[in-house]
C-alpha positions in Angstrom: 24.6 -48.8 37.9 22.0 -47.2 35.7 18.4 -47.5 36.9 16.3 -49.8 34.8 13.3 -47.3 35.1 12.6 -44.9 32.3 10.4 -41.8 32.1 6.7 -42.6 32.6 7.2 -46.4 32.4 6.4 -47.0 36.0 3.7 -44.3 36.5 0.1 -45.5 36.6 -1.8 -44.5 33.5 -5.4 -45.6 34.3 -7.7 -45.4 37.3 -7.3 -49.1 37.9 -3.5 -48.8 37.9 -3.7 -45.7 40.1 -5.8 -47.6 42.7 -3.3 -50.3 42.8 -0.4 -47.8 43.2 -2.2 -46.0 46.0 -2.6 -49.3 47.9 1.0 -50.2 47.2 2.2 -46.8 48.5 0.1 -47.2 51.7 1.5 -50.7 52.2 5.0 -49.1 52.2 3.9 -46.4 54.6 2.6 -49.0 57.1 5.7 -51.2 56.7 7.9 -48.1 57.4 5.8 -47.3 60.4 6.3 -50.8 61.8 10.1 -50.6 61.1 10.4 -47.3 62.9 8.3 -48.5 65.8 10.6 -51.5 66.2 13.8 -49.5 65.8 12.7 -46.6 68.0 9.8 -47.5 70.3 9.7 -44.1 71.8 9.3 -42.4 68.4 11.2 -39.4 69.8 13.7 -37.7 67.5 15.8 -34.6 68.2 14.4 -31.2 67.2 16.5 -30.6 64.1 15.7 -28.8 60.8 16.2 -32.0 58.8 13.9 -34.2 60.9 10.2 -34.4 61.7 8.5 -36.3 64.6 7.5 -39.6 63.0 3.9 -39.4 64.2 3.6 -36.0 62.6 5.0 -37.4 59.3 2.4 -40.2 59.2 -0.5 -38.0 60.3 0.5 -35.5 57.6 0.4 -38.2 54.9 -3.1 -39.1 55.8 -4.2 -35.4 56.3 -2.8 -34.5 52.9 -4.7 -37.2 51.1 -8.1 -36.3 52.6 -7.4 -32.5 52.2 -6.9 -32.9 48.4 -9.4 -35.7 47.8 -12.0 -36.5 50.5 -12.5 -32.9 51.6 -11.8 -31.3 48.2 -15.1 -30.2 46.7 -13.3 -29.4 43.4 -11.2 -32.6 43.1 -12.7 -33.3 39.6 -11.3 -30.0 38.3 -7.7 -30.9 38.5 -5.4 -27.9 37.9 -8.5 -25.7 37.6 -9.3 -26.3 41.3 -9.3 -23.2 43.5 -7.1 -24.2 46.5 -8.7 -21.6 48.7 -12.3 -22.9 48.4 -14.1 -24.0 51.6 -13.3 -27.6 52.3 -15.5 -30.2 53.8 -14.9 -30.6 57.6 -12.2 -32.9 58.8 -13.1 -36.3 60.1 -10.8 -35.7 63.0 -11.2 -32.5 64.9 -8.0 -30.5 65.1 -6.1 -32.2 62.2 -5.8 -29.0 60.2 -4.1 -27.4 63.2 -1.7 -30.3 63.5 -0.8 -31.5 60.0 -1.1 -28.7 57.5 2.5 -28.1 56.6 1.7 -24.8 55.0 0.5 -23.3 58.4 2.2 -25.4 61.1 5.7 -24.2 61.6 8.4 -26.8 61.6 9.6 -26.0 65.1 6.0 -26.4 66.5 5.7 -30.0 65.4 7.5 -31.3 68.5 5.0 -29.6 70.9 1.8 -30.7 69.3 -0.5 -33.3 70.9 -0.4 -36.0 68.2 -2.5 -39.2 67.8 -0.8 -42.4 68.7 0.2 -45.2 66.3 -3.1 -47.1 66.5 -5.3 -44.0 65.9 -3.0 -42.9 63.1 -3.2 -46.2 61.3 -7.0 -46.2 61.7 -7.2 -42.7 60.1 -4.9 -43.8 57.3 -7.1 -46.7 56.6 -10.3 -44.6 56.6 -8.7 -42.0 54.3 -7.5 -44.6 51.8 -10.9 -46.3 51.7 -12.5 -42.9 51.0 -9.9 -42.1 48.4 -10.4 -45.4 46.5 -14.2 -45.0 46.6 -14.0 -41.5 45.2 -11.5 -42.7 42.6 -14.0 -45.4 41.5 -16.6 -42.6 40.9 -14.1 -40.2 39.2 -13.1 -39.9 35.5 -10.7 -42.3 33.9 -7.8 -40.2 32.8 -6.0 -36.9 32.6 -7.2 -34.0 34.8 -9.9 -36.2 36.3 -7.2 -38.1 38.1 -4.8 -35.2 39.0 -5.3 -35.1 42.7 -5.1 -38.9 43.1 -1.7 -38.7 41.3 -0.6 -35.8 43.5 -1.3 -37.7 46.8 0.4 -40.8 45.4 3.7 -39.0 44.6 3.4 -37.1 47.9 3.3 -40.3 49.8 6.2 -41.7 47.8 8.3 -38.6 48.7 7.6 -39.1 52.4 8.8 -42.7 52.1 12.2 -41.4 50.9 12.2 -38.8 53.7 11.6 -41.6 56.3 14.7 -43.4 55.0 16.8 -40.2 55.1 15.8 -39.7 58.7 16.4 -43.4 59.7 19.9 -43.2 58.1 20.7 -40.0 59.8 19.7 -41.4 63.2 21.4 -44.7 62.7 18.2 -46.7 62.9 18.1 -50.2 61.4 15.7 -50.6 58.4 14.9 -53.8 56.6 16.2 -54.1 53.0 12.7 -54.4 51.8 12.1 -50.8 52.7 14.6 -49.6 50.2 13.0 -49.5 46.7 16.2 -49.3 44.7 18.0 -52.2 46.4 17.1 -54.5 43.5 16.4 -51.8 40.9 19.8 -51.3 39.3 21.0 -52.6 36.0 24.1 -52.4 33.7 24.5 -49.4 31.5 24.4 -50.0 27.8 27.9 -50.6 26.4 28.7 -47.6 24.1 29.4 -48.2 20.4 32.5 -46.0 20.7 34.7 -45.7 23.8 34.2 -42.6 26.0 36.9 -40.1 26.5 38.9 -40.5 29.7 41.4 -38.7 31.9 43.2 -39.6 35.1 42.5 -37.4 38.1 44.4 -38.1 41.3 45.0 -41.7 40.4 41.4 -42.4 39.3 40.2 -42.5 35.7 37.3 -40.3 34.9 35.2 -41.4 31.9 33.4 -38.6 30.0 31.5 -37.9 26.9 31.4 -34.8 24.7 27.9 -33.6 23.9 27.8 -31.4 20.8 26.1 -28.0 20.8 22.3 -28.2 20.4 19.0 -26.8 21.2 16.7 -28.8 23.5 13.2 -28.4 25.0 12.9 -28.6 28.8 9.7 -28.6 30.7 6.8 -30.9 30.1 3.7 -29.9 28.3 0.2 -31.2 29.0 0.6 -34.1 26.5 3.1 -35.8 28.8 1.9 -39.1 30.3 3.9 -38.8 33.5 2.6 -36.8 36.4 4.2 -33.4 36.2 5.0 -30.9 39.0 4.5 -27.2 38.5 8.2 -26.5 38.6 8.7 -28.7 35.5 6.5 -26.4 33.4 6.3 -24.7 31.0 8.0 -26.2 27.9 10.8 -23.9 26.7 13.8 -24.1 24.5 17.4 -24.0 25.8 20.6 -23.5 23.8 23.6 -25.5 24.9 27.2 -25.1 23.6 29.5 -28.1 23.5 30.3 -29.6 26.8 32.1 -32.7 28.2 30.4 -34.5 31.1 31.3 -37.5 33.4 29.5 -40.7 32.6 29.3 -41.6 36.3 29.1 -39.7 39.5 32.2 -39.1 41.5 33.1 -42.1 43.5 34.0 -42.5 47.2 37.6 -43.3 46.3 37.9 -40.0 44.4 36.1 -38.0 47.1 38.0 -39.5 50.0 41.4 -38.9 48.3 40.4 -35.3 48.3 39.4 -35.4 52.0 42.7 -36.8 52.9 44.7 -34.4 50.8 42.9 -31.3 52.0 41.8 -32.3 55.6 38.2 -31.5 54.7 35.7 -33.0 57.2 34.4 -36.3 55.9 30.7 -37.2 56.0 29.6 -38.4 59.4 28.5 -41.8 57.9 32.1 -42.6 56.9 35.1 -43.5 59.1 38.6 -44.9 58.6 39.8 -47.7 60.9 42.9 -50.0 60.6 43.5 -48.8 57.0 40.0 -49.5 55.9 37.1 -47.1 55.0 33.8 -48.0 56.6 30.3 -46.7 55.9 27.4 -46.6 58.4 24.2 -47.8 56.6 21.1 -47.7 58.9 23.3 -48.0 62.0 25.4 -50.9 60.7 29.1 -50.3 59.8 30.0 -51.9 56.5 33.2 -52.0 54.4 32.9 -49.0 52.0 32.9 -49.7 48.2 35.3 -47.1 47.0 33.9 -47.4 43.4 30.4 -46.6 44.5 29.1 -43.0 44.1 30.0 -40.7 47.1 26.9 -39.4 48.9 25.6 -37.5 51.9 27.6 -34.5 50.6 26.5 -30.8 50.5 26.7 -28.7 47.5 29.7 -27.0 49.0 31.4 -30.4 49.4 30.8 -31.1 45.7 32.0 -27.6 44.7 35.2 -28.0 46.8 36.0 -31.3 45.0 35.5 -29.6 41.7 37.8 -26.7 42.6 40.5 -29.2 43.7 40.1 -31.1 40.5 39.7 -28.1 38.1 36.2 -29.3 37.2 32.7 -27.8 37.5 29.3 -29.0 38.4 26.9 -29.3 35.4 23.9 -27.1 35.0 20.6 -28.9 35.2 20.2 -28.4 31.5 23.5 -30.1 30.8 22.6 -32.9 33.1 19.2 -33.5 31.5 20.6 -33.2 28.0 23.2 -35.9 28.8 20.8 -38.2 30.5 18.4 -38.0 27.5 21.0 -38.3 24.8 23.8 -40.6 26.1 23.1 -44.3 26.3 26.0 -44.9 28.6 25.2 -42.1 31.1 24.8 -43.9 34.4 22.5 -42.4 37.0 20.0 -43.4 39.7 22.0 -44.4 42.7 22.4 -41.0 44.2 20.8 -37.6 43.7 23.3 -35.2 42.0 23.9 -31.6 42.9 23.9 -29.3 39.9 25.2 -25.7 39.5 21.6 -24.4 39.0 19.7 -22.5 41.6 16.1 -23.7 42.0 14.2 -21.1 40.0 10.9 -21.2 38.0 11.0 -22.1 34.3 9.7 -19.3 32.0 6.0 -19.1 32.1 5.7 -20.9 35.5 2.2 -21.1 36.9 1.8 -22.7 40.4 -0.5 -25.7 40.7 -3.2 -25.9 43.3 -0.7 -27.1 45.9 1.0 -23.7 45.8 3.5 -24.4 48.5 5.3 -27.3 46.7 7.7 -25.1 44.6 7.2 -21.3 44.8 8.3 -20.7 48.5 11.7 -22.3 47.8 12.7 -20.5 44.6 16.0 -18.7 45.1 17.1 -20.4 48.3 17.3 -24.0 47.2 19.6 -25.8 44.7 18.5 -28.2 42.0 19.4 -31.9 42.2 18.8 -34.3 39.3 18.6 -38.1 38.9 17.3 -40.3 41.8 18.7 -42.3 44.7 18.2 -45.9 45.6 15.6 -44.6 48.2 13.5 -43.0 45.4 10.2 -44.6 44.3 10.2 -45.7 40.6 7.2 -43.4 40.1 9.4 -40.4 40.6 12.4 -41.5 38.5 12.6 -39.3 35.4 15.2 -37.2 33.5 12.9 -34.3 33.9 12.3 -34.4 37.6 13.7 -31.4 39.5 14.5 -32.2 43.1 15.6 -29.3 45.3 17.2 -28.9 48.7 19.0 -26.2 50.7 22.7 -26.5 49.5 24.0 -27.1 53.0 22.0 -30.3 53.5 24.2 -33.4 54.1 21.5 -35.8 55.2 20.2 -36.4 51.6 21.6 -39.3 49.6 23.2 -36.8 47.3 26.5 -36.9 45.3 27.6 -35.2 42.1 29.3 -35.5 38.7 31.3 -32.9 36.8 31.8 -31.2 33.5 35.1 -30.0 32.0 35.7 -26.5 33.3 36.7 -25.1 29.9 33.4 -26.3 28.4 30.9 -25.5 31.3 27.9 -23.5 30.1 
């Protein structure tokens, strides 16, 4: 089902809206903390590259907020802030050595002495109170609010990461913790029927997109918060291509698994002739018409090779999402054929480690998943992960091989 959200519609535009959004995000953080504490009282997780200690995650959210707002002497400068300027001292001694993700190696996070849940919640409350007070004293729009917008979307992204981890570990999570559980709607019925073809017993619906030139990358006039990897605006030329209107389904993907003996995702099993899916530790009958997910980029490419299809480039995906009214997206992130690289004219924002360290090693995903906050849902948003990741709620759609750009 296509997400009801559209670019910029759900993003706070004023200081008042931003204050409300920050409080809403913090409410979600606290609810997820409580859910994790109930599901895993020890809060101990395996030392794996796709996980973080929960107490580190929550402490990092609070630290990040105070680093860029409460301790940032140049918070009013927005993108003109010098990220290396001398910050105000931390309210909690040692937090920089514990929670700065730019300097604390991932493997070290399991050996750190971390504050407990009560102390962490107290620091989160203190930091939010400070953040809202300083917001009340700040400007009303644009660059004046940049760092408040940054900490908001940062917290939203950690909510999604918390759900990835809970799903990977089989921990129960309440339905209220999943932002997209009630956020889907029907796609607009097309005025003309889409093209279609039968692949391995399943009918793929596609649409031809005519050759065109399009502008990618937001400029400063955009109302939605923009990440540095989304800039700068530049023109792209696309030849004709034909693209799926929906992501590849579980039925299509599992037919491939059975035909090729490829390993299936760990969250899926077959028992007594029925496919089952483990969602937050509970096994449920699998909807074979739902988008396949928890797939790596290699899984997606293998299905394409088997079906004589290709993954779309991120430009093709964005073009289709912007121009086709019946293009359905928003249930799963979608792997593309594009490596994560800077757009022409890229300039890092003050949070330098958000994008630049990952250029060349990560793969671009487009769209959104049901775990994604509405504030992040946009046809322009570039998500990125290592291509071998299988813990992300990621699937894929395809383009016709003969037309792939």
